[in-house]
VMD Tcl script that draws the C-alpha trace (Angstrom):
set ca {
  {31.78 2.55 -5.73}
  {28.50 0.74 -6.65}
  {26.14 3.36 -8.03}
  {23.17 1.20 -7.85}
  {23.51 0.39 -4.16}
  {24.19 4.03 -3.41}
  {21.24 5.45 -5.37}
  {18.66 2.88 -3.90}
  {20.04 3.47 -0.34}
  {19.84 7.24 -0.83}
  {16.38 7.00 -2.07}
  {15.22 4.97 0.87}
  {16.95 7.44 3.27}
  {15.23 10.34 1.43}
  {11.82 8.81 1.55}
  {12.29 7.73 5.15}
  {13.25 11.27 6.19}
  {10.31 12.70 4.17}
  {7.98 10.47 6.15}
  {9.63 11.63 9.38}
  {10.81 8.15 10.37}
  {14.05 7.13 12.04}
  {16.04 4.31 10.68}
  {15.11 2.26 13.76}
  {11.47 2.86 13.20}
  {11.53 2.01 9.50}
  {13.62 -1.09 10.28}
  {10.99 -2.15 12.97}
  {8.07 -1.44 10.60}
  {9.39 -3.63 7.69}
  {10.99 -6.43 9.94}
  {14.55 -5.80 8.94}
  {17.42 -4.91 11.30}
  {18.48 -1.37 11.83}
  {22.09 -2.17 11.05}
  {21.23 -3.78 7.73}
  {18.87 -0.95 6.69}
  {21.54 1.64 7.58}
  {24.20 -0.25 5.52}
  {21.76 -0.21 2.62}
  {21.13 3.44 3.00}
  {24.85 4.15 3.02}
  {25.38 2.13 -0.05}
  {27.50 -0.52 1.85}
  {24.96 -3.34 1.10}
  {22.59 -4.16 -1.63}
  {18.90 -5.18 -1.00}
  {16.74 -7.76 -2.48}
  {13.58 -6.91 -4.36}
  {11.70 -8.85 -1.60}
  {13.25 -6.66 1.15}
  {12.76 -3.53 -0.84}
  {9.07 -4.44 -1.35}
  {8.80 -4.60 2.63}
  {10.57 -1.24 2.95}
  {8.19 0.24 0.42}
  {5.12 -1.24 2.17}
  {6.40 0.29 5.44}
  {6.78 3.62 3.69}
  {3.33 3.38 2.37}
  {4.38 3.39 -1.31}
  {4.65 0.70 -4.08}
  {7.70 -0.41 -5.83}
  {6.70 1.67 -8.96}
  {6.48 4.76 -6.71}
  {9.84 4.03 -5.28}
  {11.42 4.06 -8.86}
  {9.30 6.96 -10.16}
  {11.85 9.76 -9.94}
  {12.43 12.70 -12.21}
  {14.10 11.62 -15.37}
  {17.08 13.70 -14.83}
  {17.93 11.63 -11.64}
  {17.13 8.17 -13.21}
  {20.35 6.59 -14.16}
  {20.37 4.79 -17.53}
  {21.50 1.29 -17.53}
  {22.95 -0.22 -20.65}
  {21.32 -3.38 -22.02}
  {24.42 -5.52 -21.45}
  {24.74 -4.36 -17.79}
  {21.05 -4.96 -17.20}
  {21.44 -8.50 -18.77}
  {24.50 -9.30 -16.37}
  {22.55 -8.13 -13.45}
  {19.55 -10.23 -14.25}
  {21.68 -13.27 -14.87}
  {23.11 -13.02 -11.23}
  {19.51 -13.24 -9.86}
  {18.21 -16.50 -8.44}
  {14.95 -17.80 -9.73}
  {12.84 -16.43 -6.92}
  {14.37 -12.86 -7.48}
  {13.78 -13.23 -11.34}
  {10.20 -14.03 -10.56}
  {9.89 -10.94 -8.35}
  {11.54 -8.75 -10.84}
  {9.14 -9.96 -13.69}
  {6.18 -9.37 -11.40}
  {7.43 -5.86 -10.83}
  {8.05 -5.20 -14.45}
  {4.46 -6.34 -15.27}
  {3.16 -3.91 -12.63}
  {4.92 -0.93 -14.04}
  {4.17 -1.78 -17.66}
  {0.50 -1.78 -17.16}
  {0.53 2.01 -16.40}
}
mol new
graphics top color blue
foreach p $ca { graphics top sphere $p radius 0.5 }
foreach p [lrange $ca 0 end-1] q [lrange $ca 1 end] { graphics top cylinder $p $q radius 0.2 }
display resetview
């Protein structure tokens, strides 16, 4: 089981339901396929930062808002695991991650 995929997918599903949107409506609003979005919500597939940004925009929230959850729900990622995750990103994904980190560190 991939905890990161499941927690991000569960967060998308929770926010979608809170906004009263169906999976189909959210998928249409962000330009992703319904089957892909459903697979992400179920933790079967991962999602890129770029696609997550599209989902957040369709939900009317920022990436920072997406990741702002009560601390007891936020999983702690060890530095080595985080380093391995970053090393697997391509240069475009690394740039998107850096931009996201700059955004949340300015708060």
